[in-house]
C-alpha positions as CSV (number, residue, x, y, z in Angstrom):
1,X,-5.1,-1.0,16.2
2,X,-2.6,-2.8,18.5
3,X,-3.2,-6.5,18.2
4,X,-3.9,-8.5,21.4
5,X,-1.0,-10.5,22.9
6,X,-1.2,-14.3,22.2
7,X,-3.1,-16.4,24.8
8,X,-1.0,-18.9,26.9
9,X,-0.8,-22.2,25.1
10,X,0.2,-25.7,26.2
11,X,3.8,-24.8,25.1
12,X,4.0,-21.4,26.8
13,X,4.4,-20.6,30.5
14,X,1.0,-19.6,32.0
15,X,0.5,-15.9,33.0
16,X,2.0,-15.6,36.5
17,X,-0.6,-13.1,37.5
18,X,-3.5,-15.6,36.8
19,X,-4.3,-16.4,40.4
20,X,-4.1,-12.7,41.4
21,X,-6.5,-11.8,38.7
22,X,-8.7,-14.6,39.6
23,X,-8.9,-13.4,43.1
24,X,-9.8,-9.7,42.0
25,X,-12.4,-10.8,39.4
26,X,-13.9,-13.2,41.9
27,X,-14.5,-10.5,44.3
28,X,-16.1,-8.5,41.6
29,X,-18.4,-11.4,40.7
30,X,-19.3,-11.8,44.4
31,X,-20.2,-8.2,44.5
32,X,-22.6,-8.6,41.6
33,X,-24.2,-11.7,43.2
34,X,-24.5,-10.0,46.5
35,X,-26.6,-7.3,44.8
36,X,-29.2,-9.8,43.9
37,X,-30.2,-10.5,47.6
38,X,-28.5,-7.7,49.6
39,X,-31.7,-5.5,49.1
40,X,-34.1,-8.2,50.3
41,X,-34.0,-7.3,53.9
42,X,-33.7,-3.6,53.3
43,X,-36.8,-3.3,51.1
44,X,-39.3,-2.5,53.9
45,X,-36.9,0.3,55.2
46,X,-36.6,1.7,51.6
47,X,-40.4,1.7,51.2
48,X,-40.9,3.6,54.5
49,X,-38.2,6.2,53.9
50,X,-39.1,6.9,50.2
51,X,-42.7,6.2,50.2
52,X,-42.6,3.4,47.6
53,X,-45.5,1.3,46.6
54,X,-45.4,-2.6,46.5
55,X,-44.9,-2.6,42.9
56,X,-42.1,-0.1,43.0
57,X,-40.4,-2.3,45.7
58,X,-40.7,-5.4,43.5
59,X,-39.0,-3.6,40.7
60,X,-36.2,-2.6,42.8
61,X,-35.3,-6.3,43.0
62,X,-36.5,-7.4,39.4
63,X,-35.2,-4.4,37.7
64,X,-31.6,-5.5,38.5
65,X,-32.0,-9.2,37.8
66,X,-34.0,-8.7,34.6
67,X,-31.5,-6.1,33.2
68,X,-28.5,-8.2,34.4
69,X,-29.9,-11.3,32.8
70,X,-31.4,-9.9,29.8
71,X,-28.3,-8.2,28.6
72,X,-25.7,-10.9,29.6
73,X,-25.6,-12.3,26.1
74,X,-24.9,-9.1,24.7
75,X,-22.1,-8.6,27.3
76,X,-20.7,-11.9,26.4
77,X,-20.7,-11.1,22.8
78,X,-19.1,-7.8,23.5
79,X,-16.3,-9.5,25.5
80,X,-15.5,-11.6,22.5
81,X,-15.6,-8.8,20.0
82,X,-13.7,-6.0,22.1
83,X,-11.8,-8.1,24.6
84,X,-12.8,-8.9,28.3
85,X,-10.3,-6.3,29.7
86,X,-12.2,-3.4,28.3
87,X,-15.5,-4.9,29.4
88,X,-14.3,-5.6,32.9
89,X,-12.9,-2.1,33.5
90,X,-16.1,-0.3,32.0
91,X,-18.3,-2.5,33.9
92,X,-16.7,-1.6,37.3
93,X,-16.8,2.0,36.6
94,X,-20.6,1.8,35.6
95,X,-21.4,-0.4,38.6
96,X,-19.8,2.1,41.0
97,X,-21.8,5.0,39.4
98,X,-25.1,3.1,39.6
99,X,-24.4,2.0,43.2
100,X,-23.7,5.7,44.2
101,X,-27.0,6.9,42.4
102,X,-29.0,4.1,44.2
103,X,-27.5,5.0,47.7
104,X,-28.2,8.7,47.2
105,X,-31.8,8.2,45.9
106,X,-34.5,10.3,47.3
107,X,-37.3,8.9,45.1
108,X,-38.3,5.7,43.6
109,X,-37.4,6.9,40.1
110,X,-33.7,7.6,41.1
111,X,-33.5,4.4,43.0
112,X,-34.7,2.3,40.0
113,X,-32.4,4.3,37.6
114,X,-29.5,3.2,39.9
115,X,-30.6,-0.3,40.0
116,X,-31.0,-0.6,36.2
117,X,-27.4,1.0,35.8
118,X,-26.2,-1.6,38.2
119,X,-27.8,-4.4,35.9
120,X,-26.3,-3.1,32.8
121,X,-22.8,-2.9,34.4
122,X,-23.3,-6.3,35.8
123,X,-24.2,-7.7,32.3
124,X,-20.9,-6.2,31.0
125,X,-18.7,-7.3,33.8
126,X,-19.8,-10.8,34.7
127,X,-19.3,-12.6,31.4
128,X,-16.2,-10.7,30.7
129,X,-14.7,-11.7,34.1
130,X,-15.6,-15.3,33.6
131,X,-14.1,-15.2,30.1
132,X,-10.8,-14.2,31.6
133,X,-11.0,-17.1,34.0
134,X,-11.7,-19.5,31.3
135,X,-9.0,-18.2,29.0
136,X,-6.0,-17.7,31.3
137,X,-6.3,-21.2,32.9
138,X,-5.8,-24.6,31.1
139,X,-6.4,-28.2,31.9
140,X,-6.8,-29.1,35.6
141,X,-6.0,-25.6,36.7
142,X,-9.1,-24.4,35.0
143,X,-11.3,-26.8,36.9
144,X,-9.7,-25.5,40.1
145,X,-10.2,-22.0,39.1
146,X,-13.9,-22.5,38.3
147,X,-14.3,-24.2,41.6
148,X,-12.9,-21.1,43.4
149,X,-15.1,-18.9,41.0
150,X,-18.3,-20.9,41.9
151,X,-17.5,-20.8,45.5
152,X,-17.5,-17.1,45.5
153,X,-20.4,-16.7,43.3
154,X,-22.4,-19.3,44.9
155,X,-22.1,-18.0,48.3
156,X,-23.0,-14.5,47.3
157,X,-26.7,-14.8,47.5
158,X,-26.5,-16.1,51.1
159,X,-23.8,-13.5,52.1
160,X,-26.2,-10.8,50.6
161,X,-28.9,-11.6,53.1
162,X,-26.4,-11.4,56.0
163,X,-24.7,-8.3,54.9
164,X,-28.2,-6.7,54.1
165,X,-29.3,-7.3,57.7
166,X,-26.0,-6.0,59.2
167,X,-26.0,-2.8,57.1
168,X,-29.8,-2.1,57.4
169,X,-29.6,-2.4,61.1
170,X,-26.4,-0.3,61.3
171,X,-25.7,2.7,59.1
172,X,-29.0,2.3,57.0
173,X,-30.3,0.8,53.8
174,X,-28.3,3.2,51.6
175,X,-25.2,1.5,52.7
176,X,-26.2,-1.7,50.9
177,X,-25.5,0.3,47.8
178,X,-22.7,2.7,49.1
179,X,-20.5,-0.2,50.1
180,X,-20.1,-1.2,46.4
181,X,-18.5,2.1,45.6
182,X,-15.0,1.8,47.1
183,X,-14.7,-1.9,46.3
184,X,-15.5,-1.2,42.6
185,X,-13.1,1.8,42.6
186,X,-10.2,-0.3,44.2
187,X,-10.8,-3.2,41.9
188,X,-10.9,-0.9,38.8
189,X,-7.6,0.8,39.7
190,X,-5.9,-2.5,40.5
191,X,-7.1,-4.5,37.5
192,X,-6.1,-1.8,35.2
193,X,-2.4,-2.5,36.0
194,X,-2.8,-6.2,36.3
195,X,-4.8,-7.3,33.2
196,X,-2.8,-7.9,30.2
197,X,-3.0,-4.9,27.7
198,X,-4.9,-4.5,25.5
199,X,-6.7,-7.7,26.4
200,X,-6.9,-11.3,25.8
201,X,-7.5,-12.6,22.2
202,X,-11.1,-12.7,21.1
203,X,-10.9,-13.0,17.4
204,X,-7.9,-15.1,16.4
205,X,-9.5,-16.4,13.2
206,X,-8.5,-13.2,11.2
207,X,-12.1,-12.4,10.3
208,X,-13.1,-8.7,10.7
209,X,-15.0,-7.7,13.9
210,X,-18.7,-8.1,13.8
211,X,-21.5,-5.8,15.1
212,X,-23.5,-6.3,18.4
213,X,-26.9,-7.8,17.9
214,X,-29.0,-5.1,19.7
215,X,-32.3,-6.4,18.4
216,X,-31.5,-9.9,19.6
217,X,-30.7,-8.5,23.0
218,X,-33.9,-6.7,23.0
219,X,-36.0,-9.8,22.1
220,X,-34.2,-11.9,24.7
221,X,-34.7,-9.3,27.5
222,X,-38.4,-8.6,26.4
223,X,-39.3,-12.4,26.4
224,X,-37.7,-13.0,29.9
225,X,-39.4,-9.8,31.4
226,X,-42.7,-10.9,29.9
227,X,-42.6,-14.5,31.3
228,X,-41.4,-13.3,34.8
229,X,-44.2,-10.8,34.9
230,X,-46.8,-13.5,34.0
231,X,-45.4,-15.7,36.7
232,X,-45.5,-12.9,39.3
233,X,-49.0,-11.8,38.4
234,X,-50.4,-15.3,38.5
235,X,-49.8,-15.3,42.3
236,X,-52.5,-12.6,42.7
237,X,-54.9,-13.2,39.7
238,X,-54.5,-16.9,39.2
239,X,-52.8,-19.1,36.4
240,X,-56.1,-19.9,34.5
241,X,-56.8,-16.4,33.3
242,X,-56.7,-15.0,29.8
243,X,-54.1,-12.3,30.7
244,X,-51.7,-14.9,32.2
245,X,-52.1,-17.1,29.1
246,X,-51.6,-14.2,27.0
247,X,-48.4,-13.0,28.7
248,X,-47.0,-16.5,28.7
249,X,-47.9,-16.9,24.9
250,X,-46.2,-13.5,24.3
251,X,-43.0,-14.5,26.0
252,X,-43.0,-17.7,23.8
253,X,-43.4,-15.6,20.6
254,X,-40.6,-13.3,21.8
255,X,-38.4,-16.3,22.3
256,X,-39.1,-17.7,18.9
257,X,-38.4,-14.4,17.3
258,X,-35.1,-14.5,19.3
259,X,-34.2,-17.8,17.9
260,X,-35.2,-16.8,14.2
261,X,-33.1,-13.6,14.8
262,X,-30.1,-15.7,15.7
263,X,-30.4,-18.1,12.9
264,X,-30.8,-15.3,10.2
265,X,-28.4,-12.6,11.6
266,X,-25.0,-12.3,10.0
267,X,-23.7,-11.5,13.5
268,X,-25.9,-13.5,16.0
269,X,-25.9,-12.7,19.5
270,X,-26.0,-16.5,20.6
271,X,-24.3,-19.4,18.9
272,X,-27.2,-21.7,19.1
273,X,-24.9,-24.5,18.0
274,X,-22.9,-23.9,21.2
275,X,-26.0,-23.9,23.4
276,X,-27.0,-27.1,21.6
277,X,-23.8,-29.1,22.8
278,X,-24.6,-31.6,25.4
279,X,-22.3,-30.3,28.1
280,X,-23.3,-26.6,27.6
281,X,-27.0,-27.5,27.5
282,X,-26.7,-29.5,30.7
283,X,-24.6,-26.8,32.4
284,X,-27.0,-24.2,31.9
285,X,-30.0,-26.3,33.0
286,X,-28.0,-27.0,36.2
287,X,-27.1,-23.4,36.8
288,X,-30.6,-22.2,36.2
289,X,-32.1,-24.7,38.8
290,X,-29.3,-24.0,41.4
291,X,-30.0,-20.4,41.3
292,X,-33.7,-20.8,41.3
293,X,-33.6,-23.1,44.4
294,X,-31.1,-20.8,46.3
295,X,-33.3,-17.6,45.6
296,X,-36.4,-19.5,46.6
297,X,-34.8,-20.5,49.9
298,X,-33.8,-16.9,50.7
299,X,-37.2,-15.5,49.5
300,X,-39.2,-17.8,51.6
301,X,-37.0,-17.8,54.6
302,X,-36.7,-13.9,54.7
303,X,-40.5,-13.7,54.7
304,X,-41.0,-16.4,57.2
305,X,-38.5,-15.0,59.7
306,X,-39.6,-11.3,59.3
307,X,-43.2,-11.5,58.7
308,X,-44.3,-14.7,60.5
309,X,-41.7,-14.7,63.3
310,X,-41.4,-11.0,63.4
311,X,-37.5,-11.0,63.8
312,X,-35.5,-8.0,63.2
313,X,-33.3,-7.3,60.0
314,X,-30.3,-8.0,61.9
315,X,-31.4,-11.3,63.6
316,X,-32.7,-12.4,60.2
317,X,-29.4,-11.8,58.5
318,X,-27.5,-13.4,61.3
319,X,-29.6,-16.6,61.1
320,X,-28.7,-17.0,57.4
321,X,-24.9,-17.2,58.4
322,X,-25.0,-21.1,58.5
323,X,-26.6,-21.0,55.0
324,X,-23.6,-19.0,53.6
325,X,-21.1,-21.2,55.2
326,X,-22.9,-24.3,54.0
327,X,-23.0,-23.0,50.4
328,X,-19.2,-22.2,50.4
329,X,-18.5,-25.7,51.9
330,X,-20.5,-27.4,49.3
331,X,-18.7,-25.5,46.5
332,X,-15.3,-26.1,48.0
333,X,-15.9,-29.8,48.4
334,X,-17.2,-30.0,44.9
335,X,-14.3,-28.1,43.4
336,X,-11.8,-30.6,45.1
337,X,-13.7,-33.7,44.2
338,X,-15.1,-33.1,40.7
339,X,-11.9,-34.4,39.0
340,X,-12.2,-37.7,40.8
341,X,-16.1,-38.2,41.1
342,X,-17.1,-36.7,37.8
343,X,-19.7,-34.1,37.1
344,X,-22.7,-36.5,36.8
345,X,-22.2,-38.2,40.3
346,X,-21.6,-34.8,42.0
347,X,-24.6,-33.1,40.2
348,X,-26.9,-35.8,41.2
349,X,-25.8,-35.9,44.7
350,X,-25.9,-32.1,45.0
351,X,-29.6,-32.1,43.7
352,X,-30.6,-34.9,46.2
353,X,-29.1,-33.1,49.1
354,X,-30.9,-29.9,48.1
355,X,-34.2,-31.8,47.8
356,X,-33.8,-33.4,51.2
357,X,-32.9,-29.8,52.7
358,X,-36.1,-28.3,51.2
359,X,-38.1,-31.1,52.4
360,X,-37.4,-30.4,56.1
361,X,-39.2,-27.0,56.3
362,X,-41.9,-28.4,54.1
363,X,-42.7,-31.0,56.6
364,X,-41.7,-29.4,59.8
365,X,-42.3,-25.8,61.0
366,X,-40.2,-23.7,63.2
367,X,-37.2,-21.5,62.9
368,X,-34.7,-24.3,64.0
369,X,-36.0,-26.6,61.3
370,X,-36.1,-23.9,58.7
371,X,-32.4,-23.0,59.2
372,X,-31.3,-26.6,59.4
373,X,-33.2,-27.4,56.2
374,X,-32.1,-24.4,54.1
375,X,-28.5,-24.9,55.3
376,X,-28.6,-28.5,53.9
377,X,-30.2,-27.3,50.7
378,X,-27.6,-24.7,50.3
379,X,-24.7,-27.1,50.6
380,X,-26.4,-29.1,47.8
381,X,-26.8,-25.9,45.6
382,X,-23.2,-25.0,46.3
383,X,-22.2,-28.4,44.7
384,X,-24.4,-27.6,41.8
385,X,-22.7,-24.3,41.0
386,X,-19.4,-25.9,40.6
387,X,-20.8,-28.9,38.5
388,X,-22.7,-26.5,36.3
389,X,-19.7,-24.3,35.5
390,X,-17.3,-27.1,35.0
391,X,-19.8,-29.0,32.8
392,X,-20.7,-26.0,30.6
393,X,-17.4,-24.3,30.3
394,X,-14.8,-27.1,30.8
395,X,-14.6,-27.8,27.0
396,X,-15.1,-24.6,25.3
397,X,-12.3,-23.1,23.2
398,X,-10.6,-19.8,24.3
399,X,-12.4,-17.8,21.4
400,X,-15.7,-19.1,22.6
401,X,-15.2,-18.2,26.2
402,X,-17.0,-14.9,26.1
403,X,-20.2,-16.0,24.5
404,X,-20.3,-19.2,26.5
405,X,-19.7,-17.4,29.7
406,X,-22.6,-15.1,28.6
407,X,-25.0,-18.0,28.2
408,X,-24.1,-19.6,31.7
409,X,-24.5,-16.1,33.3
410,X,-27.7,-15.6,31.5
411,X,-29.3,-18.7,32.9
412,X,-28.0,-17.9,36.3
413,X,-30.0,-14.6,36.5
414,X,-32.8,-16.2,34.7
415,X,-33.0,-18.7,37.5
416,X,-32.8,-16.2,40.2
417,X,-35.9,-14.2,38.5
418,X,-37.9,-17.4,37.9
419,X,-37.2,-18.8,41.3
420,X,-38.4,-15.7,43.1
421,X,-41.3,-15.3,41.0
422,X,-42.5,-19.0,41.3
423,X,-42.1,-19.2,45.0
424,X,-43.8,-15.8,45.5
425,X,-46.8,-17.1,43.5
426,X,-47.0,-20.6,45.2
427,X,-46.4,-18.9,48.8
428,X,-48.6,-15.9,48.1
429,X,-51.1,-16.6,51.0
430,X,-48.3,-16.8,53.6
431,X,-46.5,-13.8,52.2
432,X,-49.9,-11.9,52.7
433,X,-49.8,-13.1,56.4
434,X,-52.3,-16.0,56.2
435,X,-50.7,-18.8,58.1
436,X,-47.7,-20.9,57.0
437,X,-49.2,-23.3,54.5
438,X,-47.9,-21.2,51.6
439,X,-44.3,-21.4,52.9
440,X,-44.7,-25.3,53.1
441,X,-46.0,-25.3,49.5
442,X,-43.1,-23.2,48.5
443,X,-40.5,-25.6,50.0
444,X,-42.4,-28.6,48.7
445,X,-42.2,-27.1,45.0
446,X,-38.5,-26.6,45.4
447,X,-37.8,-30.2,46.7
448,X,-39.8,-31.7,43.7
449,X,-38.0,-29.5,41.3
450,X,-34.7,-30.7,42.6
451,X,-35.7,-34.3,42.5
452,X,-37.0,-34.0,38.8
453,X,-33.8,-32.3,37.8
454,X,-31.5,-35.0,39.5
455,X,-33.3,-37.6,37.2
456,X,-32.5,-35.3,34.1
457,X,-28.9,-34.8,35.2
458,X,-28.3,-38.5,35.8
459,X,-29.5,-39.1,32.2
460,X,-28.0,-36.2,30.4
461,X,-24.8,-35.2,32.2
462,X,-21.7,-36.3,30.2
463,X,-19.6,-39.0,31.8
464,X,-16.7,-38.0,34.1
465,X,-14.1,-38.0,31.4
466,X,-15.9,-35.2,29.7
467,X,-15.2,-32.7,32.5
468,X,-11.5,-33.3,32.7
């Protein structure tokens, strides 16, 4: 087997293609994040055209995020074992096929199959792409590259709502999936010629390649799915029920089994020692909270504007444009200033801004106050995305990049699923059309979460020199 070319070291000239590669894999990551929220506005139209039940429509969203998040660790491990180049190219091919299937769907079963295929592809592509970024950049350039990466990924959820409104109101809901196909194919063809062949080094220790921990991946996915189902179900049936407690207990058992599996397996899926490192642990917490807050904002805002205010899909999407711009502005500012201010200061500031933004619609009703509040909150979460990535990945070694990227991306998707599940339960009454109190409770829960996390971040985030 041909051996991978050596990675750039401090003594070697950096790859001249590194910024071009960053741009292309950044677009791929943006496409993956877009698909978390791009279907939100189109769901009513999908349901009407295909005759889908409420449960099926819910799985159109959660099937993607759960598959994406549940298999990310496996994708990260595969990137370390087989090289990120192979995973990036394969992921793009599968994502294009899954998107085409979902767009052509004439039944709920076909639509869900396409969404699951997209989730599998995203789990392959996302950690491998981030592994490329971490590996081909060094030192201060790495922080800048992570800032650009976070700006693209962090704004994807907001842009997804805007794009979903435009496409649904224009050519139709199928195009929220069809639009991915040419993008993925072009990226696949271009990256095939740009990425170093056969890939970046993933096993420079000389040890033989290991095996993928499929049982570990199954336990992690089942544990996450069970917990999210418990949270969603509690919105209708209550938290203090035997079934809810049983589901939560079942998820805990599955997670414990996952930890035991990782400690006893000869080829563990996750390096628990890596996750236990303070920078990685804090970064994963921040990425989870940032994503949960962002998804909560879009979930609550979309239902408020379309169900309560009775706005069209197009108008709802356009109203979220300031949110997209605020997210990108916050991420861009954080990428430029993290080297001078440090991760702890920026992280706490981002969380406080997010809390203040979510408090506005919690205390004052109306479309104007909602948009102002969620835009402010989005700027704070944009900062958090950069801080989280830089904190978790800034100090990992190149041979750990794939699995570390998988950990960060897993918590990103877990945060998306958990954020949607929690606010849907808290705001259940308003989502069902019974006033606005539920929306206010949902935004209040988000503000409290941001404040509590700000305290934790202040205490636990490594000092500024740890991120340089």
